[in-house]
KEBA-386787 format. One record per atom (N, C-alpha, C, CB): residue number from 1; residue in three letters; atom name; x, y, z. Coordinates in Angstrom, 3 decimals, always signed. Glycine has a CB too. Example, Ala and Ser with C-alpha at 12.3 -4.5 7.8 and 13.67 -1.06 7.14 Angstrom:
BEGIN
SITE drenpa mardo kepa        u        v        w
SITE      1   ala    N  +13.190   -5.690   +7.800
SITE      1   ala   CA  +12.300   -4.500   +7.800
SITE      1   ala    C  +13.200   -3.300   +7.800
SITE      1   ala   CB  +11.308   -4.473   +9.046
SITE      2   ser    N  +12.850   -2.250   +7.080
SITE      2   ser   CA  +13.670   -1.060   +7.140
SITE      2   ser    C  +12.900   +0.030   +7.870
SITE      2   ser   CB  +14.084   -0.598   +5.725
% end
This chain:
BEGIN
SITE drenpa mardo kepa        u        v        w
SITE      1   met    N   -9.146  +10.966   +3.309
SITE      1   met   CA   -7.735  +11.055   +3.666
SITE      1   met    C   -7.461   +9.956   +4.689
SITE      1   met   CB   -7.362  +12.484   +4.233
SITE      2   ile    N   -6.352   +9.299   +4.488
SITE      2   ile   CA   -5.958   +8.276   +5.335
SITE      2   ile    C   -5.087   +8.688   +6.415
SITE      2   ile   CB   -5.359   +7.291   +4.617
SITE      3   asn    N   -5.452   +8.484   +7.732
SITE      3   asn   CA   -4.637   +9.022   +8.863
SITE      3   asn    C   -3.898   +7.811   +9.519
SITE      3   asn   CB   -5.577   +9.806   +9.958
SITE      4   glu    N   -4.497   +6.574   +9.389
SITE      4   glu   CA   -3.920   +5.425   +9.950
SITE      4   glu    C   -3.787   +4.424   +8.855
SITE      4   glu   CB   -4.724   +4.903  +11.108
SITE      5   pro    N   -2.660   +3.781   +8.659
SITE      5   pro   CA   -1.423   +4.091   +9.363
SITE      5   pro    C   -0.675   +5.434   +8.773
SITE      5   pro   CB   -0.466   +2.808   +9.247
SITE      6   ala    N   +0.044   +6.005   +9.575
SITE      6   ala   CA   +0.688   +7.306   +9.253
SITE      6   ala    C   +1.695   +7.093   +8.136
SITE      6   ala   CB   +1.397   +7.930  +10.518
SITE      7   val    N   +1.750   +8.207   +7.362
SITE      7   val   CA   +2.694   +8.172   +6.222
SITE      7   val    C   +4.094   +7.951   +6.666
SITE      7   val   CB   +2.629   +9.446   +5.426
SITE      8   asp    N   +4.506   +8.473   +7.754
SITE      8   asp   CA   +5.896   +8.300   +8.270
SITE      8   asp    C   +6.145   +6.833   +8.534
SITE      8   asp   CB   +6.138   +9.134   +9.583
SITE      9   val    N   +5.145   +6.086   +9.136
SITE      9   val   CA   +5.255   +4.755   +9.343
SITE      9   val    C   +5.497   +3.917   +8.148
SITE      9   val   CB   +4.159   +4.346   +9.972
SITE     10   leu    N   +4.659   +4.293   +7.093
SITE     10   leu   CA   +4.818   +3.571   +5.784
SITE     10   leu    C   +6.127   +3.785   +5.186
SITE     10   leu   CB   +3.786   +3.989   +4.792
SITE     11   ile    N   +6.591   +5.004   +5.240
SITE     11   ile   CA   +7.934   +5.312   +4.676
SITE     11   ile    C   +9.042   +4.503   +5.304
SITE     11   ile   CB   +8.250   +6.779   +4.848
SITE     12   arg    N   +8.951   +4.401   +6.609
SITE     12   arg   CA   +9.983   +3.561   +7.440
SITE     12   arg    C   +9.839   +2.129   +7.065
SITE     12   arg   CB   +9.770   +3.701   +9.047
SITE     13   lys    N   +8.590   +1.572   +6.800
SITE     13   lys   CA   +8.445   +0.265   +6.469
SITE     13   lys    C   +9.028   -0.138   +5.139
SITE     13   lys   CB   +7.112   -0.035   +6.523
SITE     14   leu    N   +8.923   +0.700   +4.178
SITE     14   leu   CA   +9.409   +0.464   +2.874
SITE     14   leu    C  +10.824   +0.775   +2.691
SITE     14   leu   CB   +8.658   +1.184   +1.951
SITE     15   gly    N  +11.327   +1.753   +3.341
SITE     15   gly   CA  +12.790   +2.239   +3.170
SITE     15   gly    C  +13.609   +1.676   +4.332
SITE     15   gly   CB  +12.905   +3.892   +3.157
SITE     16   thr    N  +14.880   +2.177   +4.501
SITE     16   thr   CA  +15.753   +1.812   +5.548
SITE     16   thr    C  +16.179   +3.081   +6.117
SITE     16   thr   CB  +16.915   +0.947   +5.099
SITE     17   glu    N  +16.863   +2.955   +7.299
SITE     17   glu   CA  +17.403   +4.158   +7.889
SITE     17   glu    C  +18.387   +4.903   +7.087
SITE     17   glu   CB  +17.996   +3.847   +9.113
SITE     18   glu    N  +19.226   +4.117   +6.370
SITE     18   glu   CA  +20.242   +4.727   +5.490
SITE     18   glu    C  +19.616   +5.308   +4.296
SITE     18   glu   CB  +21.283   +3.732   +5.070
SITE     19   glu    N  +18.597   +4.689   +3.767
SITE     19   glu   CA  +18.120   +5.148   +2.483
SITE     19   glu    C  +16.534   +5.080   +2.537
SITE     19   glu   CB  +18.742   +4.244   +1.281
SITE     20   pro    N  +15.963   +6.194   +3.108
SITE     20   pro   CA  +14.467   +6.224   +3.230
SITE     20   pro    C  +13.922   +6.495   +1.831
SITE     20   pro   CB  +13.956   +7.353   +4.282
SITE     21   ile    N  +12.687   +5.966   +1.632
SITE     21   ile   CA  +12.052   +6.259   +0.280
SITE     21   ile    C  +11.260   +7.592   +0.359
SITE     21   ile   CB  +11.056   +5.051   -0.174
SITE     22   ser    N  +10.945   +8.114   -0.811
SITE     22   ser   CA  +10.246   +9.396   -0.859
SITE     22   ser    C   +8.797   +9.227   -0.771
SITE     22   ser   CB  +10.571  +10.139   -2.084
SITE     23   arg    N   +8.072  +10.257   -0.511
SITE     23   arg   CA   +6.658  +10.158   -0.424
SITE     23   arg    C   +6.004   +9.714   -1.821
SITE     23   arg   CB   +6.105  +11.526   +0.054
SITE     24   tyr    N   +6.732  +10.315   -2.917
SITE     24   tyr   CA   +6.375   +9.877   -4.202
SITE     24   tyr    C   +6.434   +8.315   -4.437
SITE     24   tyr   CB   +7.249  +10.565   -5.144
SITE     25   ala    N   +7.496   +7.730   -3.995
SITE     25   ala   CA   +7.720   +6.302   -4.154
SITE     25   ala    C   +6.592   +5.599   -3.275
SITE     25   ala   CB   +9.253   +5.880   -3.691
SITE     26   leu    N   +6.344   +6.062   -2.134
SITE     26   leu   CA   +5.284   +5.529   -1.314
SITE     26   leu    C   +3.922   +5.536   -2.083
SITE     26   leu   CB   +5.183   +6.348   -0.006
SITE     27   cys    N   +3.584   +6.628   -2.703
SITE     27   cys   CA   +2.366   +6.783   -3.419
SITE     27   cys    C   +2.362   +5.824   -4.669
SITE     27   cys   CB   +2.189   +8.276   -3.831
SITE     28   thr    N   +3.447   +5.629   -5.238
SITE     28   thr   CA   +3.461   +4.729   -6.349
SITE     28   thr    C   +3.358   +3.325   -5.979
SITE     28   thr   CB   +4.628   +4.914   -7.116
SITE     29   val    N   +3.947   +2.873   -4.825
SITE     29   val   CA   +3.862   +1.528   -4.327
SITE     29   val    C   +2.393   +1.275   -3.873
SITE     29   val   CB   +4.889   +1.306   -3.151
SITE     30   ala    N   +1.886   +2.182   -3.190
SITE     30   ala   CA   +0.427   +2.069   -2.701
SITE     30   ala    C   -0.552   +1.943   -3.790
SITE     30   ala   CB   +0.019   +3.277   -1.875
SITE     31   ala    N   -0.369   +2.825   -4.766
SITE     31   ala   CA   -1.275   +2.802   -5.930
SITE     31   ala    C   -1.243   +1.387   -6.708
SITE     31   ala   CB   -0.858   +3.986   -6.917
SITE     32   lys    N   +0.029   +0.914   -6.922
SITE     32   lys   CA   +0.216   -0.286   -7.649
SITE     32   lys    C   -0.512   -1.480   -6.801
SITE     32   lys   CB   +1.814   -0.538   -7.882
SITE     33   arg    N   -0.208   -1.443   -5.515
SITE     33   arg   CA   -0.907   -2.474   -4.679
SITE     33   arg    C   -2.436   -2.355   -4.714
SITE     33   arg   CB   -0.440   -2.366   -3.218
SITE     34   ala    N   -2.896   -1.158   -4.737
SITE     34   ala   CA   -4.445   -1.016   -4.776
SITE     34   ala    C   -4.977   -1.550   -6.082
SITE     34   ala   CB   -4.917   +0.521   -4.618
SITE     35   arg    N   -4.203   -1.250   -7.199
SITE     35   arg   CA   -4.649   -1.840   -8.496
SITE     35   arg    C   -4.589   -3.258   -8.532
SITE     35   arg   CB   -3.876   -1.354   -9.604
SITE     36   gln    N   -3.658   -3.910   -7.825
SITE     36   gln   CA   -3.598   -5.364   -7.745
SITE     36   gln    C   -4.749   -5.997   -6.947
SITE     36   gln   CB   -2.293   -5.766   -7.133
SITE     37   ile    N   -5.130   -5.245   -5.962
SITE     37   ile   CA   -6.274   -5.597   -5.115
SITE     37   ile    C   -7.598   -5.555   -6.027
SITE     37   ile   CB   -6.374   -4.557   -3.841
SITE     38   ile    N   -7.781   -4.490   -6.659
SITE     38   ile   CA   -8.952   -4.239   -7.530
SITE     38   ile    C   -9.023   -5.427   -8.541
SITE     38   ile   CB   -8.828   -2.802   -8.300
SITE     39   glu    N   -7.816   -5.711   -9.160
SITE     39   glu   CA   -7.818   -6.704  -10.236
SITE     39   glu    C   -8.157   -7.969   -9.631
SITE     39   glu   CB   -6.492   -6.798  -10.980
SITE     40   ala    N   -7.648   -8.380   -8.499
SITE     40   ala   CA   -7.962   -9.630   -7.859
SITE     40   ala    C   -9.414   -9.769   -7.538
SITE     40   ala   CB   -7.172   -9.781   -6.636
SITE     41   glu    N   -9.976   -8.688   -7.000
SITE     41   glu   CA  -11.433   -8.652   -6.710
SITE     41   glu    C  -12.334   -8.812   -8.035
SITE     41   glu   CB  -11.772   -7.268   -5.984
SITE     42   lys    N  -11.854   -8.213   -9.101
SITE     42   lys   CA  -12.492   -8.376  -10.379
SITE     42   lys    C  -12.450   -9.776  -10.880
SITE     42   lys   CB  -11.883   -7.493  -11.358
SITE     43   asn    N  -11.382  -10.371  -10.761
SITE     43   asn   CA  -11.273  -11.724  -11.215
SITE     43   asn    C  -12.024  -12.702  -10.465
SITE     43   asn   CB   -9.955  -12.114  -11.224
SITE     44   leu    N  -12.203  -12.409   -9.149
SITE     44   leu   CA  -12.947  -13.358   -8.221
SITE     44   leu    C  -14.398  -13.030   -8.335
SITE     44   leu   CB  -12.470  -13.241   -6.688
SITE     45   gly    N  -14.734  -12.000   -8.886
SITE     45   gly   CA  -16.177  -11.527   -8.919
SITE     45   gly    C  -16.657  -11.070   -7.594
SITE     45   gly   CB  -17.110  -12.627   -9.401
SITE     46   ala    N  -15.673  -10.595   -6.805
SITE     46   ala   CA  -16.089  -10.090   -5.422
SITE     46   ala    C  -16.546   -8.679   -5.469
SITE     46   ala   CB  -14.928  -10.187   -4.405
SITE     47   asp    N  -17.421   -8.347   -4.548
SITE     47   asp   CA  -17.934   -7.020   -4.443
SITE     47   asp    C  -17.326   -6.441   -3.119
SITE     47   asp   CB  -19.543   -7.013   -4.455
SITE     48   ser    N  -16.797   -5.166   -3.346
SITE     48   ser   CA  -16.082   -4.588   -2.093
SITE     48   ser    C  -16.951   -3.713   -1.308
SITE     48   ser   CB  -14.831   -3.773   -2.464
SITE     49   asn    N  -18.324   -3.754   -1.483
SITE     49   asn   CA  -19.233   -2.984   -0.679
SITE     49   asn    C  -19.146   -3.382   +0.802
SITE     49   asn   CB  -20.647   -3.156   -1.195
SITE     50   gly    N  -19.114   -2.252   +1.686
SITE     50   gly   CA  -19.025   -2.500   +3.071
SITE     50   gly    C  -17.624   -2.862   +3.603
SITE     50   gly   CB  -19.948   -3.548   +3.386
SITE     51   arg    N  -16.646   -2.988   +2.721
SITE     51   arg   CA  -15.287   -3.241   +3.148
SITE     51   arg    C  -14.439   -2.062   +3.079
SITE     51   arg   CB  -14.691   -4.287   +2.369
SITE     52   asn    N  -13.255   -2.073   +3.523
SITE     52   asn   CA  -12.315   -0.976   +3.318
SITE     52   asn    C  -11.979   -0.718   +1.904
SITE     52   asn   CB  -11.090   -1.226   +4.041
SITE     53   lys    N  -11.665   +0.501   +1.600
SITE     53   lys   CA  -11.385   +0.897   +0.236
SITE     53   lys    C  -10.013   +0.247   -0.095
SITE     53   lys   CB  -11.374   +2.509   +0.061
SITE     54   glu    N   -9.697   +0.054   -1.306
SITE     54   glu   CA   -8.612   -0.674   -1.786
SITE     54   glu    C   -7.250   -0.006   -1.362
SITE     54   glu   CB   -8.740   -0.801   -3.287
SITE     55   leu    N   -7.238   +1.411   -1.368
SITE     55   leu   CA   -6.010   +2.128   -1.111
SITE     55   leu    C   -5.766   +1.907   +0.448
SITE     55   leu   CB   -6.129   +3.733   -1.548
SITE     56   leu    N   -6.740   +1.883   +1.218
SITE     56   leu   CA   -6.501   +1.771   +2.689
SITE     56   leu    C   -6.063   +0.309   +2.935
SITE     56   leu   CB   -7.840   +2.157   +3.566
SITE     57   thr    N   -6.581   -0.599   +2.245
SITE     57   thr   CA   -6.099   -2.065   +2.308
SITE     57   thr    C   -4.684   -2.154   +1.901
SITE     57   thr   CB   -6.942   -3.016   +1.381
SITE     58   ala    N   -4.276   -1.447   +0.782
SITE     58   ala   CA   -2.882   -1.430   +0.332
SITE     58   ala    C   -1.964   -0.789   +1.373
SITE     58   ala   CB   -2.764   -0.680   -0.998
SITE     59   cys    N   -2.445   +0.259   +2.023
SITE     59   cys   CA   -1.622   +0.934   +3.015
SITE     59   cys    C   -1.483   +0.042   +4.305
SITE     59   cys   CB   -2.252   +2.337   +3.364
SITE     60   asn    N   -2.523   -0.666   +4.657
SITE     60   asn   CA   -2.448   -1.616   +5.774
SITE     60   asn    C   -1.451   -2.779   +5.393
SITE     60   asn   CB   -3.913   -2.192   +6.112
SITE     61   asp    N   -1.463   -3.199   +4.218
SITE     61   asp   CA   -0.564   -4.313   +3.769
SITE     61   asp    C   +0.901   -3.770   +3.840
SITE     61   asp   CB   -0.941   -4.818   +2.241
SITE     62   ile    N   +1.160   -2.529   +3.536
SITE     62   ile   CA   +2.514   -2.002   +3.608
SITE     62   ile    C   +2.940   -1.906   +5.000
SITE     62   ile   CB   +2.629   -0.673   +2.952
SITE     63   ala    N   +1.978   -1.509   +5.901
SITE     63   ala   CA   +2.256   -1.270   +7.365
SITE     63   ala    C   +2.556   -2.577   +8.019
SITE     63   ala   CB   +1.046   -0.577   +8.096
SITE     64   glu    N   +1.904   -3.643   +7.572
SITE     64   glu   CA   +2.099   -5.027   +8.063
SITE     64   glu    C   +3.272   -5.690   +7.588
SITE     64   glu   CB   +1.001   -5.845   +7.728
SITE     65   gly    N   +3.971   -5.139   +6.651
SITE     65   gly   CA   +5.115   -5.688   +6.066
SITE     65   gly    C   +4.870   -6.667   +4.919
SITE     65   gly   CB   +5.863   -6.318   +7.084
SITE     66   lys    N   +3.627   -6.744   +4.428
SITE     66   lys   CA   +3.283   -7.714   +3.379
SITE     66   lys    C   +3.815   -7.212   +2.003
SITE     66   lys   CB   +1.715   -7.934   +3.328
SITE     67   val    N   +4.155   -5.970   +1.872
SITE     67   val   CA   +4.517   -5.317   +0.594
SITE     67   val    C   +5.978   -4.803   +0.761
SITE     67   val   CB   +3.485   -4.102   +0.224
SITE     68   val    N   +6.885   -5.195   -0.078
SITE     68   val   CA   +8.198   -4.696   -0.129
SITE     68   val    C   +8.529   -4.150   -1.549
SITE     68   val   CB   +9.161   -5.786   +0.289
SITE     69   ile    N   +9.451   -3.302   -1.641
SITE     69   ile   CA   +9.909   -2.830   -3.020
SITE     69   ile    C  +11.246   -3.345   -3.282
SITE     69   ile   CB   +9.932   -1.278   -3.157
SITE     70   ala    N  +11.358   -3.586   -4.663
SITE     70   ala   CA  +12.701   -4.194   -5.156
SITE     70   ala    C  +13.481   -3.008   -5.727
SITE     70   ala   CB  +12.499   -5.403   -6.331
SITE     71   lys    N  +14.759   -2.991   -5.319
SITE     71   lys   CA  +15.666   -1.916   -5.893
SITE     71   lys    C  +16.346   -2.488   -7.092
SITE     71   lys   CB  +16.757   -1.402   -4.843
SITE     72   asp    N  +16.424   -1.603   -8.096
SITE     72   asp   CA  +17.143   -2.106   -9.390
SITE     72   asp    C  +18.600   -2.091   -9.242
SITE     72   asp   CB  +16.796   -1.239  -10.639
% end
């Protein structure tokens, strides 16, 4: 279970005060970012042993503002 960063922090980072995103949308964005990280590591031939798991890295990227969502 991921406790840091908190889910509420991640929701605020991706949404706005007027239009917050849902937990489902957060899960979708985090999962997509984690798959991108896995694919990049696979293409580089990198091994993730001893490092953070991809989902934690994805959540940290969201918390740091490196990931944004596009509205249709």
